[in-house]
C-alpha positions in Angstrom: -15.1 68.4 -57.4 -12.1 68.2 -54.5 -12.3 67.2 -50.8 -12.0 70.7 -49.7 -15.2 71.5 -52.1 -17.4 68.7 -50.3 -16.8 70.0 -47.0 -17.1 73.3 -48.0 -20.3 72.2 -49.4 -21.3 70.5 -46.3 -20.4 73.4 -44.3 -17.8 72.0 -42.9 -15.3 74.8 -43.9 -17.5 77.9 -42.8 -17.5 76.0 -39.5 -14.3 76.0 -39.2 -13.8 79.0 -39.7 -16.1 79.9 -36.8 -14.5 78.2 -34.7 -11.0 80.0 -35.6 -12.2 82.9 -35.9 -10.9 83.7 -40.2 -12.8 84.2 -43.1 -13.9 81.2 -44.9 -11.2 82.4 -47.7 -8.8 82.0 -45.3 -10.2 78.6 -44.1 -10.1 77.0 -47.5 -6.6 78.4 -48.2 -5.9 76.6 -45.1 -7.5 73.2 -45.5 -6.0 73.0 -49.2 -2.9 72.9 -47.6 -3.3 70.6 -45.1 -5.4 68.1 -46.4 -2.8 66.6 -48.1 -0.7 65.1 -44.8 -4.6 64.7 -43.1 -5.6 61.9 -45.9 -2.2 60.5 -46.6 -2.8 59.9 -43.1 -5.7 58.1 -43.5 -4.2 56.0 -46.4 -1.5 54.6 -43.7 -3.7 54.0 -41.1 -6.5 52.3 -43.8 -2.5 50.2 -45.1 -1.5 48.8 -41.6 -4.5 48.1 -39.9 -5.5 45.5 -42.5 -7.3 47.8 -44.9 -10.4 49.4 -45.0 -12.4 46.9 -42.6 -9.8 47.6 -40.3 -9.9 51.8 -41.5 -13.7 51.9 -40.9 -13.5 49.9 -37.3 -10.4 52.8 -36.0 -13.3 55.6 -37.6 -16.1 54.3 -35.2 -13.7 54.0 -32.2 -13.3 58.2 -32.9 -16.4 59.0 -33.1 -17.8 58.4 -37.1 -19.9 60.3 -38.1 -20.5 62.0 -35.0 -17.1 63.9 -35.6 -18.5 66.0 -38.7 -21.6 66.7 -36.7 -19.7 67.8 -34.1 -17.8 70.2 -36.0 -21.0 71.7 -38.0 -23.5 71.9 -34.5 -23.3 75.1 -32.7 -20.9 74.5 -30.1 -17.9 75.5 -30.7 -15.8 72.6 -31.7 -14.6 69.9 -28.9 -10.9 69.9 -30.3 -9.4 66.8 -28.4 -11.6 65.1 -30.3 -9.7 66.5 -33.0 -6.2 65.4 -31.7 -7.2 62.1 -30.7 -7.7 61.7 -34.6 -4.3 63.4 -35.0 -3.2 61.3 -32.8 -4.0 58.0 -34.9 -2.9 59.2 -38.6 0.3 61.2 -37.3 1.7 59.0 -34.5 3.5 62.6 -33.0 2.8 66.5 -32.6 6.3 66.7 -34.4 4.6 65.6 -37.3 1.3 68.1 -37.1 4.2 70.5 -36.3 5.8 70.3 -39.2 2.7 69.5 -41.6 1.6 73.1 -40.0 4.9 74.7 -40.8 5.3 73.1 -44.4 1.6 74.4 -45.2 2.8 77.7 -43.7 5.8 77.9 -46.1 3.2 77.1 -49.1 0.2 79.6 -47.9 1.8 82.4 -46.2 -0.4 81.5 -43.4 0.0 81.6 -40.0 1.8 78.3 -38.1 0.2 78.8 -34.9 -3.2 79.3 -37.0 -2.5 76.3 -39.0 -2.1 74.2 -36.0 -5.4 75.0 -34.8 -7.3 73.9 -37.8 -5.2 70.8 -38.0 -7.4 69.3 -35.6 -10.9 70.5 -36.7 -9.9 69.9 -40.0 -8.8 66.1 -38.8 -12.6 65.4 -37.3 -14.5 67.3 -40.6 -12.4 64.1 -42.7 -12.4 61.8 -40.8 -16.3 62.0 -39.9 -17.4 62.9 -43.4 -15.2 59.8 -44.4 -16.9 57.4 -41.5 -20.5 59.1 -42.9 -19.8 57.9 -46.3 -18.3 54.5 -45.1 -21.1 53.4 -43.3 -20.7 54.3 -40.2 -22.1 57.1 -39.5 -26.0 55.0 -39.0 -26.5 52.0 -38.5 -24.9 50.3 -41.4 -22.5 48.2 -39.9 -19.0 47.4 -40.9 -20.3 46.0 -44.8 -21.1 47.3 -47.1 -20.0 51.2 -46.7 -16.5 50.0 -47.3 -16.9 49.7 -51.0 -17.6 53.3 -50.8 -15.5 53.8 -48.5 -11.7 52.4 -50.6 -13.5 53.8 -53.5 -13.7 57.4 -51.5 -10.0 57.5 -50.2 -8.9 56.3 -53.6 -10.7 58.5 -55.6 -9.4 61.0 -53.2 -6.3 60.6 -52.9 -5.3 60.0 -56.4 -5.7 55.9 -56.7 -6.0 53.8 -53.9 -3.8 50.8 -55.3 0.2 51.0 -55.1 0.1 52.5 -58.8 1.5 56.5 -57.9 -1.4 58.4 -59.8 -0.6 61.8 -59.7 -1.2 62.9 -56.5 -5.1 63.9 -58.4 -8.4 64.0 -56.6 -8.4 66.0 -53.6 -4.1 66.9 -53.6 -3.7 68.2 -57.0 -0.8 70.2 -57.8 -0.1 70.7 -53.5 -0.3 66.4 -52.9 2.4 66.5 -56.3 4.5 69.0 -54.6 5.2 67.4 -50.4 4.6 63.8 -52.4 8.5 63.4 -52.7 8.7 60.3 -53.9 6.0 60.5 -56.0 4.1 57.6 -53.9 1.1 59.5 -53.8 0.8 59.7 -49.6 3.0 62.8 -48.8 2.5 61.5 -45.1 5.8 59.2 -45.6 7.7 62.2 -46.5 6.2 64.5 -43.8 7.2 62.0 -41.2 10.7 61.7 -42.8 10.9 66.1 -42.4 9.9 65.6 -39.0 12.8 62.9 -38.3 15.2 65.7 -40.1 13.8 68.4 -38.1 13.6 66.7 -34.7 17.2 65.3 -34.2 
């Protein structure tokens, strides 16, 4: 099962569709296209912040499992929190714009809609990872992080340096945008964002 299916089962895709005023099918299509970059961003953060301990701490600072609850709640999603998550994993709005543009080209969905989808989806993923990593409750940064590593690894198709085909949660789309075949499409997207910015 890929991450889009997991988030759909949790009710996240439906909540996002309701927030954006689109059908769950449209939300799922958008999520499938945007997730590779978001997951790549979290993988990059894990590498940059000293591994899973650092990522677990970051997820906690961003709101932990509460991010997932905020999207699933009855109130409209507080997208400012999602923008904070995007700021951490992408670093700049240019990357977000490029990610939305890429996803739009692949799906035919409006890039404006995909830009609105990004912070909500980032909250869903961060909240889900935090809950799986033991950050959602009273469990400290200890035991749950092994689960987080396994989760990120399985979602990203092999957490090690080996460029496993970007399987897991990425499927064919991840392979499509992972230009250098390193298993993380985000660095390729950031490279594209750099080209567009010039």
